[in-house]
N, C-alpha and C positions, 0 to 999 in steps of 0.2 A: 177963327174962321168957321162959319156955319156950313155944315154938310147935311144934305137932306137924307131922309130914310125912306126907302120904298116900302118898308114894313118895319114893325118894332124889332129891335135886335134881341136875340136870346142872350141871357146871362150864361156864358160858357162855364164860368166857375161854378155856378149853381147846378149845371148839368152833372158835373163830377160829384158834387155833394149829394145830389139826389140818387145817383147810381150807388154811391157808397152806402146809402141807407137801406138798400135792398137786402132782404134776408138771404136770398140766393143770387148768385152771379153779381156780387157787389162791385162791378166795374163797368166802365163805359165801353160800348162796342163801337169801334171806329173803322171806317174804310180809308185806305191810304190814298195819297195823291199820286195816282198812276198816270204817267204820260200816255195820251191818246185814249185812255179807257175810263177815267173817273168823270166822264162827261155827264151832263144833266140827266139824260134818259137812263143811263145805267145807275146813277144815284137814286133815281125813282124806284128802280127794281130793288136796290139794296134796302131802301127805307121800308119797303113792303115785307122785308125778310129780316128784321131785327137790328139793322144798323142804326145807331143812335146819333152819330156825328159823322158827317161826310166832309171830305176835302175835295176841292177841285183838282184837276190835273195840275202839275207844275206848269206855270205860265212864265214866260220870259218878260220881266218888267220892261226891258228896253223896247220890245215889240209892242206890248200893250200900251205903253206911254206914248208911242209915236204913230200908231196906226189904228184908225177906226176899223179897218178891215180885220185886223188881228183881234180887236176886242169882240167884234161880232162873230168871228170864226171860233174863238177860243172859249167864250163864255156864254152860256144861256142858262135860264132858270125859270121857275114859276113861283107862285105864292106858297106852294107846299114844300118847296125845296129848302127845308130848314130843320135843324140848325146846320149852317154851312160855313166852312173856313176856306178862304181863297189862298192858295199857296203860290208864291212867286220866287223865281230865281233872280236875285239882284246882287250887284257887287258893291253898291254904296248906298248911303242913306237917302240921297236925293232920288235915286231910281225907285227904291222901295216905298218911300213916303208918297211919291207921285202915284204909284200903282194903288196904294192904300186909299188915297183920296178919290181916285176914279171908281174903285169897286165898292167903296163904303156903303152906298145906298142898298146894295143887293146881298150882302153877306153879313155874317155875325162875327167874323174875325179875319185876321190876316196872318199868314205864316211865312217865315223866311226859310227857304231851303238851304240847309247846310249839310245835306246828306247825300246828294247825288255824286257818285264816284266816277262818272263818265270823264274820260280824258279831255274831251273838248270843253266840258263845263268847267273843269278845274283849271284848264289853261286860260280861260277867260275870267277867272276869279269867282265863278259861281259854285254852288253846291259845296262839296268838301273842300274846295279851294279856300273858302272863307274860314275854315277851321284853322288854317295856317295863320290867320290874322284875327285872333280873338278880340283885340281892341276894336277892330272894324265892326265885328258883329255887335258888340256892345254899343258902339256909336249908332248903328242902324236902329237898334231897339230904343235907345234913348230918344232919337229924333222922332220916330213914329209915335212914341209915347207923348212927346211934347206937343205934337200936332193934332192927334186924334183924341176924342173923348176918353176919359179914364175907364169907362165901363165897356169899351170896345176891346174885344180879345186880341192880344198880340202874342204870338207864339213862335217857337223855333223848332224845326226838325233837324236833328243832328245825329252824328255817329259817335262811337267811342273814339277818342283821339289816339293818334299813333304813339309808338314808343314801346318800351318793355312792358310786360304785364302790369308791373307796379306803377310805373310812371304814366302809363296810359290811363289807368283808373284815377290817379291823383289829378292829372291834367283835366280829365273829363269832369270830375267832381268840382274842381276849381272853376271851370268855365260855366257849368250848370248853376253853381251858386251865384256867380257874378251876374248871370242873366236873370236869375230870380231877383236879385237886389236891384237890377236895372228896370224891372217891371213887367216881365213876361207873365202871362196868365197861366200858361202851362208849357211843358216841354215834351217833345217826342224823341225817344232814343232808340235808334236802330243798334242792336247789340253787336256790331262788328266795327272794326276800324275801316278807314277808306281803302287801305290796301287789301283787306279781306273781301271787299265787295259783297258777294252774296253766297259764298261757299257755305253750304248748309251746316257742316260740322264745326264751324268757327264761331257760332253764336255764343257770346259770353254772358250767360244768365247770372252768375254771381256778381259780375260787374254791374249789370243793370239793377240788381237788388241793392248794391251799395250806393249807387247814384240815387235811387229812390229814397233810401233812408237818410240821405244827406239833405233832402229838400223839404220845404214846407208847402210848395205849390204842387199841383198834380203832375204826375209823370205818366205818359203813354209809352208802352213798350211795343216794339215792332221786330219781327223776325221769326221765320219758321212756323207761322200760324196757318196751318192748312186744314184744320178741322176744329169743331167745337171743343173736342177734348184737348187739342193743343192750346186753345185760348184759355181754358180753365187752368191747365197746368202752368202755363207761362205766368198768368196772374198770381197763382198760388206761390210760385217760386220767387217772384219779384216783388209782390205786394203792390203792384202798380195800380194807379187809379183808372187806367184805361188800357185796352189791348187793341192794337191795330193789325189788320190783315190786308194783304195785297194779292199775291198770286192765288192764295186760298179762296178769295172771293171771286176771282175770275173763273176758277175751276168750279166753284160752287157758290153762287151768290146767296144761297140760303145757309151759309156756314154759321151765321149768328142767329138763325131762326130756331127758337126753342122747340118748335113743333117737329124738327128733324135733328135731334141731338146726335144721332148716330149715323147720319147720312154720309156716305163716302163719295157720292156723285150728286149732281144737281137733280133735285126732285122734278118730276114731270110738271107739277103745278107751277114751279118757278120758270120753267121754259115757256109754259103757256103765258105766264105774266109778261115775259119779255116780248112775246108775239103781240099781246094786247097793247103794250106800250108802243111797239113799232107801228101798229095800226093807228093809234091815237096821235103819234108824232108826225105821221105823214112824211113829207119830204124833208122835214127838219132833222130827221135821223138818217144820216147818209148810209147807203147800203154797206159800205166798207165797215163801219162801226157795228152795224146790226149783225153782219155776217161773222165778223171776228169774234164777237161775244158768244155767239152760238157755237163757233168752232171750239172755243175754250170750254164751254159748258158741256157740250154733247159729243165731241169727237170720240171720247173714250167709250161711248156706248155704241159706236158704229163699227161694223165690220169693215175691213180694209177697202173692199170694193165700193161700199157706200161712202166711205170717207173721201175717196178719190172723186166720186161723183159730186159729193157735197161741195168740195173745194172748188169745183169748176162752175158752180152756179153763180150768176151775176145779176139777178134781180130779186126783189123781195117776193113777188108772186111765185117765182120758181122755188124759193126756199120754203114758202108756206106749203106749196103743193108737195114738195119732197118730204117734209116732216109729217104732213097729213097721211100721205101714202104709206110711208115706211114705219111710222111710230104712232100714228093716230093722235098726233099733237096738233092742235089748231087754235086759233084765237077764240076766245069766248064769244058768245052771241052779242054781248053788249059792248061792242067796240066802235060804235058810231061817234061817240063823244070825243072830240079832239082835245089835245092839251092846250091850255090857255097860257102860252108862253108870255113871260114878262117882256115888255118892250124896253130893253135896256138902252138908255141914252146916257150920254156923258157930258152934257152941256153944263152941268152944275160945277164943273172944274176944268180949267184950261191948263194943261201941262206947261211948265216953264219953257220959255223959248229955247233955252240951251238944250232941253230934252227933245223938242220938236225938230231941231236942226241936225239930227244925226240919222236921218232916214236911210242914207246910203249904207251906213254900218248896220242898221237894223235889217235891211234887205239882204246883206251878206250873211248875217246871223241866221235869218230865216231859211236861207239856202242850205245852211249847215244842219239846222234843227227844224224839221217840218213835222208838226203834229198830225198832219193829214196823210202822211205816207204810211206804208205798212209797218215800218219799224223792224229792227233786226230780229227781235224775239218772235214776232208773229211769223216772219218769213221762215225762221228756223222751226217753229212749231208746226207750221203747215207742211214743211218738207218732211218732218218727223212723222206727221200723221199719215202721210201717204206711203212711207217706207216701213213703218212699224208692223209687227205682227199684231194679232188681235188680243194681246195680253194687256192692252191699255197704254195710255200715254202719260208722260210725266211732264209737269211744268217746270220742275227743278232745273236750274241752270240757264233758263231762257229769259230770265228777268234781270240779269246782271246790269243791263244798261238803262233800265227804265223804271224800276220799282220806285225809286226815290225821286 
């Protein structure tokens, strides 16, 4: 089957090879698939600050396959949004392959989420639920490899498998090797078991190192990367080909920017870049997303009274005026040029009838999981930001349900 390309696809394997050849920082710098937050406009900011490979937010295959509205709401891009990997939560090969064929023209790879530890996802067979069925994971990879061109990247994001410390590592290595033989381009490993979720002190660095040594394909490691020093240290300890950050990039989108190697907070220039992107995006960037990112980036720099005031703002002009008045941060003068969004159409592929006829179940799923809502961790973070003293805010513990 011929699938069109909206632009030439990047060779993801070559990205890793090029990164390895660098004399300093010989690893790929990667942004995680964060629900609600790895959207196009934020990816644009990250790419301006050292991120070399971006993931979309986790999208639900069932919704994307059956709803044009979901496709338009959940995915947007432009010609500069590359290289890009689209991540999907799917529970069988048919769902995943359908999503891959739909998104193929606009991305450089497709990734299967086997890392989300949320109870609702596991109950439906998504995320970590798939780790209970390793044969199913292999079947999904085999089928997408059979259908898509061989040079298109296919990957899996997973966690350490459960069990005792010894059996956990053995089972994880066994599955990783089987996926390698099945044809994945690379793997991403979050260094905790599903039961450990995101508890900071449970990250198993030696296990990640052992998994890396067992593979011939590139391995990206993920967990506890909240600064440039953390990224360097984790790569050194694991020998990984790439390092992925999630909450660290929300707190400081310039985490991977070599111009700010010791930055503990978001640089003012990065905040200004976000304002520039917001102006260029216009109504395409919803206020909720615009405001949430600024909350994560800049709340720690606000006195409590100003944080309370900031949390109550509800329009972009109000936010712009607030930042200008209190911190002398404003968009640059050259913000008249708007972003040229790609017109993403999906007429090149018609999902199978059996997939289109489950709209009722899809609607029920969307009622459970809504990427347009605030989400649990933002609600908690906002509450914390108004209740904390002026000693700073912590993102730790607020991402347990959404980082993967």
